[in-house]
Gaussian input, Z-matrix of N, CA and C with variables (Angstrom, degrees):
# hf/3-21g

backbone

0 1
 N
 C     1     B1
 C     2     B2     1     A1
 N     3     B3     2     A2     1     D1
 C     4     B4     3     A3     2     D2
 C     5     B5     4     A4     3     D3
 N     6     B6     5     A5     4     D4
 C     7     B7     6     A6     5     D5
 C     8     B8     7     A7     6     D6
 N     9     B9     8     A8     7     D7
 C    10    B10     9     A9     8     D8
 C    11    B11    10    A10     9     D9
 N    12    B12    11    A11    10    D10
 C    13    B13    12    A12    11    D11
 C    14    B14    13    A13    12    D12
 N    15    B15    14    A14    13    D13
 C    16    B16    15    A15    14    D14
 C    17    B17    16    A16    15    D15
 N    18    B18    17    A17    16    D16
 C    19    B19    18    A18    17    D17
 C    20    B20    19    A19    18    D18
 N    21    B21    20    A20    19    D19
 C    22    B22    21    A21    20    D20
 C    23    B23    22    A22    21    D21
 N    24    B24    23    A23    22    D22
 C    25    B25    24    A24    23    D23
 C    26    B26    25    A25    24    D24
 N    27    B27    26    A26    25    D25
 C    28    B28    27    A27    26    D26
 C    29    B29    28    A28    27    D27
 N    30    B30    29    A29    28    D28
 C    31    B31    30    A30    29    D29
 C    32    B32    31    A31    30    D30
 N    33    B33    32    A32    31    D31
 C    34    B34    33    A33    32    D32
 C    35    B35    34    A34    33    D33
 N    36    B36    35    A35    34    D34
 C    37    B37    36    A36    35    D35
 C    38    B38    37    A37    36    D36
 N    39    B39    38    A38    37    D37
 C    40    B40    39    A39    38    D38
 C    41    B41    40    A40    39    D39
 N    42    B42    41    A41    40    D40
 C    43    B43    42    A42    41    D41
 C    44    B44    43    A43    42    D42
 N    45    B45    44    A44    43    D43
 C    46    B46    45    A45    44    D44
 C    47    B47    46    A46    45    D45
 N    48    B48    47    A47    46    D46
 C    49    B49    48    A48    47    D47
 C    50    B50    49    A49    48    D48
 N    51    B51    50    A50    49    D49
 C    52    B52    51    A51    50    D50
 C    53    B53    52    A52    51    D51
 N    54    B54    53    A53    52    D52
 C    55    B55    54    A54    53    D53
 C    56    B56    55    A55    54    D54
 N    57    B57    56    A56    55    D55
 C    58    B58    57    A57    56    D56
 C    59    B59    58    A58    57    D57
 N    60    B60    59    A59    58    D58
 C    61    B61    60    A60    59    D59
 C    62    B62    61    A61    60    D60
 N    63    B63    62    A62    61    D61
 C    64    B64    63    A63    62    D62
 C    65    B65    64    A64    63    D63
 N    66    B66    65    A65    64    D64
 C    67    B67    66    A66    65    D65
 C    68    B68    67    A67    66    D66
 N    69    B69    68    A68    67    D67
 C    70    B70    69    A69    68    D68
 C    71    B71    70    A70    69    D69
 N    72    B72    71    A71    70    D70
 C    73    B73    72    A72    71    D71
 C    74    B74    73    A73    72    D72
 N    75    B75    74    A74    73    D73
 C    76    B76    75    A75    74    D74
 C    77    B77    76    A76    75    D75
 N    78    B78    77    A77    76    D76
 C    79    B79    78    A78    77    D77
 C    80    B80    79    A79    78    D78
 N    81    B81    80    A80    79    D79
 C    82    B82    81    A81    80    D80
 C    83    B83    82    A82    81    D81
 N    84    B84    83    A83    82    D82
 C    85    B85    84    A84    83    D83
 C    86    B86    85    A85    84    D84
 N    87    B87    86    A86    85    D85
 C    88    B88    87    A87    86    D86
 C    89    B89    88    A88    87    D87
 N    90    B90    89    A89    88    D88
 C    91    B91    90    A90    89    D89
 C    92    B92    91    A91    90    D90
 N    93    B93    92    A92    91    D91
 C    94    B94    93    A93    92    D92
 C    95    B95    94    A94    93    D93
 N    96    B96    95    A95    94    D94
 C    97    B97    96    A96    95    D95
 C    98    B98    97    A97    96    D96
 N    99    B99    98    A98    97    D97
 C   100   B100    99    A99    98    D98
 C   101   B101   100   A100    99    D99
 N   102   B102   101   A101   100   D100
 C   103   B103   102   A102   101   D101
 C   104   B104   103   A103   102   D102
 N   105   B105   104   A104   103   D103
 C   106   B106   105   A105   104   D104
 C   107   B107   106   A106   105   D105
 N   108   B108   107   A107   106   D106
 C   109   B109   108   A108   107   D107
 C   110   B110   109   A109   108   D108
 N   111   B111   110   A110   109   D109
 C   112   B112   111   A111   110   D110
 C   113   B113   112   A112   111   D111
 N   114   B114   113   A113   112   D112
 C   115   B115   114   A114   113   D113
 C   116   B116   115   A115   114   D114
 N   117   B117   116   A116   115   D115
 C   118   B118   117   A117   116   D116
 C   119   B119   118   A118   117   D117
 N   120   B120   119   A119   118   D118
 C   121   B121   120   A120   119   D119
 C   122   B122   121   A121   120   D120
 N   123   B123   122   A122   121   D121
 C   124   B124   123   A123   122   D122
 C   125   B125   124   A124   123   D123
 N   126   B126   125   A125   124   D124
 C   127   B127   126   A126   125   D125
 C   128   B128   127   A127   126   D126
 N   129   B129   128   A128   127   D127
 C   130   B130   129   A129   128   D128
 C   131   B131   130   A130   129   D129
 N   132   B132   131   A131   130   D130
 C   133   B133   132   A132   131   D131
 C   134   B134   133   A133   132   D132
 N   135   B135   134   A134   133   D133
 C   136   B136   135   A135   134   D134
 C   137   B137   136   A136   135   D135
 N   138   B138   137   A137   136   D136
 C   139   B139   138   A138   137   D137
 C   140   B140   139   A139   138   D138
 N   141   B141   140   A140   139   D139
 C   142   B142   141   A141   140   D140
 C   143   B143   142   A142   141   D141
 N   144   B144   143   A143   142   D142
 C   145   B145   144   A144   143   D143
 C   146   B146   145   A145   144   D144
 N   147   B147   146   A146   145   D145
 C   148   B148   147   A147   146   D146
 C   149   B149   148   A148   147   D147
 N   150   B150   149   A149   148   D148
 C   151   B151   150   A150   149   D149
 C   152   B152   151   A151   150   D150
 N   153   B153   152   A152   151   D151
 C   154   B154   153   A153   152   D152
 C   155   B155   154   A154   153   D153
 N   156   B156   155   A155   154   D154
 C   157   B157   156   A156   155   D155
 C   158   B158   157   A157   156   D156
 N   159   B159   158   A158   157   D157
 C   160   B160   159   A159   158   D158
 C   161   B161   160   A160   159   D159
 N   162   B162   161   A161   160   D160
 C   163   B163   162   A162   161   D161
 C   164   B164   163   A163   162   D162
 N   165   B165   164   A164   163   D163
 C   166   B166   165   A165   164   D164
 C   167   B167   166   A166   165   D165
 N   168   B168   167   A167   166   D166
 C   169   B169   168   A168   167   D167
 C   170   B170   169   A169   168   D168

   B1=1.4469
   B2=1.5305
   B3=1.3294
   B4=1.4538
   B5=1.5275
   B6=1.3197
   B7=1.4595
   B8=1.5284
   B9=1.3085
   B10=1.4629
   B11=1.5282
   B12=1.3136
   B13=1.4606
   B14=1.5244
   B15=1.3279
   B16=1.4511
   B17=1.5313
   B18=1.3234
   B19=1.4565
   B20=1.5268
   B21=1.2984
   B22=1.4627
   B23=1.5257
   B24=1.3261
   B25=1.4571
   B26=1.5246
   B27=1.3292
   B28=1.4675
   B29=1.5195
   B30=1.3154
   B31=1.4656
   B32=1.5301
   B33=1.3185
   B34=1.4616
   B35=1.5287
   B36=1.3292
   B37=1.4604
   B38=1.5297
   B39=1.3109
   B40=1.4595
   B41=1.5265
   B42=1.3123
   B43=1.4678
   B44=1.5269
   B45=1.3179
   B46=1.4552
   B47=1.5196
   B48=1.3297
   B49=1.4658
   B50=1.5268
   B51=1.3212
   B52=1.4649
   B53=1.5325
   B54=1.3103
   B55=1.4659
   B56=1.5289
   B57=1.3258
   B58=1.4603
   B59=1.5109
   B60=1.3258
   B61=1.4650
   B62=1.5196
   B63=1.3228
   B64=1.4578
   B65=1.5198
   B66=1.3257
   B67=1.4618
   B68=1.5185
   B69=1.3192
   B70=1.4618
   B71=1.5312
   B72=1.3067
   B73=1.4548
   B74=1.5241
   B75=1.3147
   B76=1.4687
   B77=1.5234
   B78=1.3273
   B79=1.4646
   B80=1.5267
   B81=1.3164
   B82=1.4622
   B83=1.5242
   B84=1.3049
   B85=1.4625
   B86=1.5275
   B87=1.3274
   B88=1.4571
   B89=1.5334
   B90=1.3211
   B91=1.4574
   B92=1.5254
   B93=1.3110
   B94=1.4484
   B95=1.5160
   B96=1.3447
   B97=1.4602
   B98=1.5293
   B99=1.3157
   B100=1.4561
   B101=1.5224
   B102=1.3377
   B103=1.4650
   B104=1.5220
   B105=1.3184
   B106=1.4620
   B107=1.5296
   B108=1.3151
   B109=1.4677
   B110=1.5227
   B111=1.3300
   B112=1.4589
   B113=1.5208
   B114=1.3299
   B115=1.4566
   B116=1.5264
   B117=1.3298
   B118=1.4599
   B119=1.5272
   B120=1.3319
   B121=1.4635
   B122=1.5265
   B123=1.3241
   B124=1.4633
   B125=1.5242
   B126=1.3178
   B127=1.4594
   B128=1.5134
   B129=1.3246
   B130=1.4654
   B131=1.5317
   B132=1.3445
   B133=1.4673
   B134=1.5228
   B135=1.3323
   B136=1.4644
   B137=1.5340
   B138=1.3146
   B139=1.4639
   B140=1.5207
   B141=1.3203
   B142=1.4720
   B143=1.5327
   B144=1.3326
   B145=1.4667
   B146=1.5280
   B147=1.3315
   B148=1.4572
   B149=1.5294
   B150=1.3144
   B151=1.4665
   B152=1.5207
   B153=1.3281
   B154=1.4676
   B155=1.5265
   B156=1.3345
   B157=1.4638
   B158=1.5188
   B159=1.3415
   B160=1.4519
   B161=1.5158
   B162=1.3229
   B163=1.4570
   B164=1.5233
   B165=1.3305
   B166=1.4635
   B167=1.5245
   B168=1.3185
   B169=1.4720
   B170=1.4926
   A1=110.68
   A2=117.32
   A3=119.24
   A4=111.00
   A5=117.28
   A6=119.59
   A7=110.59
   A8=117.49
   A9=120.41
   A10=110.39
   A11=115.93
   A12=119.61
   A13=109.73
   A14=116.60
   A15=120.81
   A16=110.61
   A17=116.51
   A18=120.32
   A19=110.87
   A20=116.62
   A21=120.99
   A22=110.82
   A23=116.10
   A24=120.21
   A25=111.43
   A26=116.43
   A27=120.10
   A28=110.33
   A29=116.05
   A30=120.62
   A31=110.38
   A32=117.42
   A33=120.95
   A34=110.07
   A35=117.27
   A36=121.60
   A37=110.04
   A38=116.21
   A39=121.25
   A40=111.87
   A41=116.18
   A42=119.80
   A43=111.38
   A44=116.86
   A45=120.39
   A46=111.34
   A47=115.51
   A48=120.32
   A49=109.97
   A50=116.34
   A51=120.63
   A52=111.09
   A53=116.87
   A54=120.78
   A55=109.90
   A56=116.62
   A57=120.43
   A58=111.88
   A59=116.52
   A60=119.94
   A61=111.19
   A62=116.12
   A63=120.90
   A64=113.60
   A65=116.81
   A66=120.20
   A67=114.28
   A68=117.22
   A69=120.17
   A70=110.29
   A71=115.71
   A72=122.19
   A73=109.84
   A74=116.04
   A75=119.41
   A76=111.50
   A77=116.50
   A78=121.36
   A79=111.74
   A80=118.03
   A81=122.40
   A82=112.93
   A83=118.41
   A84=121.41
   A85=110.00
   A86=117.40
   A87=120.45
   A88=114.57
   A89=117.38
   A90=120.61
   A91=111.79
   A92=115.30
   A93=121.14
   A94=112.07
   A95=116.05
   A96=121.01
   A97=109.41
   A98=116.88
   A99=122.35
   A100=113.10
   A101=117.75
   A102=120.57
   A103=111.60
   A104=116.40
   A105=120.73
   A106=110.34
   A107=116.64
   A108=120.76
   A109=110.21
   A110=117.47
   A111=121.07
   A112=111.14
   A113=116.41
   A114=120.46
   A115=111.24
   A116=116.54
   A117=120.98
   A118=110.00
   A119=116.14
   A120=120.37
   A121=111.39
   A122=117.04
   A123=120.70
   A124=111.00
   A125=116.75
   A126=120.78
   A127=111.48
   A128=116.36
   A129=121.63
   A130=110.26
   A131=115.93
   A132=120.52
   A133=111.56
   A134=115.64
   A135=120.66
   A136=110.25
   A137=117.04
   A138=120.84
   A139=110.41
   A140=117.30
   A141=120.54
   A142=110.82
   A143=117.14
   A144=120.65
   A145=110.23
   A146=116.73
   A147=120.80
   A148=110.57
   A149=117.12
   A150=120.69
   A151=110.18
   A152=116.53
   A153=120.66
   A154=112.37
   A155=117.59
   A156=119.81
   A157=112.13
   A158=116.98
   A159=120.49
   A160=114.84
   A161=117.40
   A162=120.36
   A163=111.92
   A164=115.81
   A165=121.63
   A166=108.99
   A167=115.76
   A168=120.17
   A169=110.48
   D1=-41.62
   D2=-178.61
   D3=-63.36
   D4=-35.39
   D5=179.71
   D6=-63.27
   D7=-42.36
   D8=179.02
   D9=-63.54
   D10=-41.14
   D11=-178.99
   D12=-64.33
   D13=-43.75
   D14=-179.62
   D15=-64.27
   D16=-42.88
   D17=179.16
   D18=-60.88
   D19=-40.89
   D20=179.56
   D21=-62.88
   D22=-41.96
   D23=-179.76
   D24=-71.00
   D25=-36.56
   D26=175.97
   D27=-63.99
   D28=-38.69
   D29=178.65
   D30=-66.16
   D31=-39.22
   D32=177.73
   D33=-63.20
   D34=-41.84
   D35=178.85
   D36=-63.24
   D37=-45.38
   D38=-179.93
   D39=-62.19
   D40=-42.17
   D41=179.57
   D42=-68.37
   D43=-34.68
   D44=175.47
   D45=-65.90
   D46=-39.54
   D47=178.18
   D48=-62.82
   D49=-45.85
   D50=179.48
   D51=-63.17
   D52=-37.94
   D53=178.50
   D54=-65.45
   D55=-40.66
   D56=178.10
   D57=-63.79
   D58=-41.58
   D59=177.51
   D60=-65.72
   D61=-32.42
   D62=-178.96
   D63=-80.23
   D64=-1.56
   D65=177.34
   D66=83.23
   D67=14.38
   D68=178.88
   D69=-72.12
   D70=153.65
   D71=178.13
   D72=-78.11
   D73=151.82
   D74=177.68
   D75=-66.32
   D76=-17.44
   D77=177.73
   D78=-71.94
   D79=-12.21
   D80=-179.01
   D81=-85.65
   D82=11.85
   D83=-179.24
   D84=-60.40
   D85=121.22
   D86=-176.35
   D87=-83.86
   D88=-3.96
   D89=-174.24
   D90=-95.60
   D91=140.92
   D92=177.21
   D93=-104.38
   D94=-29.03
   D95=179.74
   D96=-69.58
   D97=137.10
   D98=-173.90
   D99=-57.71
   D100=-49.02
   D101=-177.45
   D102=-61.49
   D103=-46.71
   D104=-178.77
   D105=-66.43
   D106=-38.82
   D107=179.63
   D108=-64.70
   D109=-41.23
   D110=177.67
   D111=-61.75
   D112=-41.53
   D113=179.19
   D114=-66.05
   D115=-42.74
   D116=179.88
   D117=-61.74
   D118=-46.18
   D119=-179.87
   D120=-66.53
   D121=-34.36
   D122=176.05
   D123=-63.40
   D124=-42.80
   D125=176.72
   D126=-65.33
   D127=-39.88
   D128=179.24
   D129=-62.31
   D130=-45.92
   D131=179.08
   D132=-63.25
   D133=-40.75
   D134=179.57
   D135=-61.11
   D136=-42.42
   D137=178.69
   D138=-63.85
   D139=-43.11
   D140=179.38
   D141=-63.02
   D142=-38.45
   D143=177.08
   D144=-64.97
   D145=-41.32
   D146=179.34
   D147=-64.26
   D148=-39.81
   D149=177.58
   D150=-64.41
   D151=-45.55
   D152=-178.25
   D153=-67.29
   D154=-28.44
   D155=179.09
   D156=-82.76
   D157=-3.70
   D158=175.84
   D159=94.65
   D160=8.03
   D161=179.90
   D162=-67.27
   D163=-34.88
   D164=179.02
   D165=-128.54
   D166=155.46
   D167=178.14
   D168=-94.60

């Protein structure tokens, strides 16, 4: 069970990262559950930091 939960949260983080790279707003978070939403927003923030540091154009 823990593996499934972790995979779900990793997927939320990955999707948030992709959304951040794609220029989506943080308001577009599709998750309602707190844990998944935190992971999505963490990925989104990470992507924005990577863009600002010059990793992506």
